[in-house]
C-alpha positions in Angstrom: 98.8 96.7 105.7 96.1 96.0 103.1 93.5 98.3 104.6 96.0 101.1 104.7 96.9 100.6 101.1 93.2 100.5 100.1 92.6 103.7 102.0 95.5 105.5 100.2 94.2 104.3 96.8 90.7 105.4 97.6 91.8 108.8 98.6 93.9 109.0 95.4 90.9 108.1 93.3 89.1 111.4 94.2 89.2 114.0 91.4 87.6 117.1 90.1 85.9 115.1 87.3 84.1 112.8 89.8 80.2 113.0 90.1 80.0 114.1 93.7 76.5 114.0 95.3 75.6 116.1 98.3 74.5 113.7 101.1 74.4 115.9 104.2 74.8 119.5 105.4 75.5 121.1 108.6 75.7 124.9 109.4 79.3 125.1 108.3 80.0 121.9 106.3 78.6 120.1 103.2 79.2 116.4 102.8 79.6 114.8 99.3 80.0 111.2 98.1 80.8 109.9 94.6 78.7 106.8 94.2 81.1 105.4 91.7 83.8 105.2 94.4 81.9 103.1 96.8 83.8 99.7 97.1 82.5 96.5 98.7 84.9 94.3 100.6 83.3 91.3 102.3 80.9 92.7 104.8 82.3 96.2 104.7 82.0 99.1 102.2 84.6 101.8 101.7 83.9 105.3 100.5 85.5 108.6 100.3 83.6 111.7 101.6 84.5 115.2 100.8 83.8 117.6 103.7 83.6 121.1 102.2 83.8 123.8 104.8 81.9 127.2 104.5 85.0 129.1 105.7 88.7 128.2 105.6 90.0 127.0 109.0 92.8 128.8 110.7 95.2 125.9 109.7 94.4 126.8 106.0 92.1 123.8 105.4 89.0 124.5 103.1 88.1 120.9 102.5 88.9 117.4 103.7 88.5 114.0 102.1 87.9 111.2 104.6 88.0 107.6 103.8 85.4 105.6 105.7 84.9 101.9 106.4 81.1 101.2 106.8 79.6 98.1 108.3 76.0 98.2 106.9 74.8 95.3 108.9 76.1 96.6 112.2 75.2 100.2 111.2 78.5 101.6 112.1 81.4 103.4 110.5 85.0 104.5 111.1 87.5 106.7 109.4 90.6 105.1 108.0 92.4 107.9 106.3 92.1 111.6 105.5 93.7 114.4 103.4 93.0 118.1 104.1 93.1 120.6 101.2 93.5 124.4 100.9 90.7 124.7 98.3 87.0 123.5 98.2 86.1 120.1 96.9 89.5 118.5 97.7 91.3 120.8 95.4 94.5 123.0 95.8 97.4 122.2 98.0 97.4 119.2 100.4 97.7 120.7 103.8 98.0 117.4 105.8 97.0 113.8 105.7 96.9 110.7 108.0 96.2 107.0 107.9 94.7 105.6 111.0 91.6 103.7 112.1 89.3 105.5 114.4 86.9 103.7 116.8 83.7 102.5 115.4 80.8 105.0 115.6 77.4 103.3 116.0 74.9 105.3 114.0 71.8 103.3 114.4 69.0 105.3 116.0 68.8 103.0 119.0 69.6 103.0 122.7 73.4 102.9 123.0 74.2 104.9 119.8 77.3 106.9 120.5 76.6 109.9 118.2 74.0 112.6 118.2 70.8 112.2 116.1 71.6 115.2 113.8 75.0 114.1 112.9 75.9 113.8 109.1 77.1 110.2 109.7 73.5 108.8 109.4 72.8 110.2 105.9 76.3 108.9 104.8 75.6 105.5 106.2 72.1 105.4 104.6 73.4 106.5 101.2 76.3 104.0 101.1 74.3 101.0 102.3 71.5 101.7 99.9 73.8 101.1 96.9 
């Protein structure tokens, strides 16, 4: 229950006045992190990432805030909660939200990595683990 409560509090901490830094970009999505919201819990770090979409999705979603748990030593991450919003930068109406732990994604550029090399997860992990 503690990880769930932490995830909810981390998502609630996002605000328009935060100092969001662009950490990655794909053809249709820009990823932002507020360095002040990175927390350190034992061997894991937690961070909220805003995913800002170039166009609104059919569901009405224009941005998403995802809470990640990051294992810097193991070079892996997993999502633990998310909230979708109708406006850019996690503003506007909350369209949907969920709390659940995904499987770990191993982002190390090594044999056995289960994600593609050009994914935004590597820059996110590098940014968070360098703090």
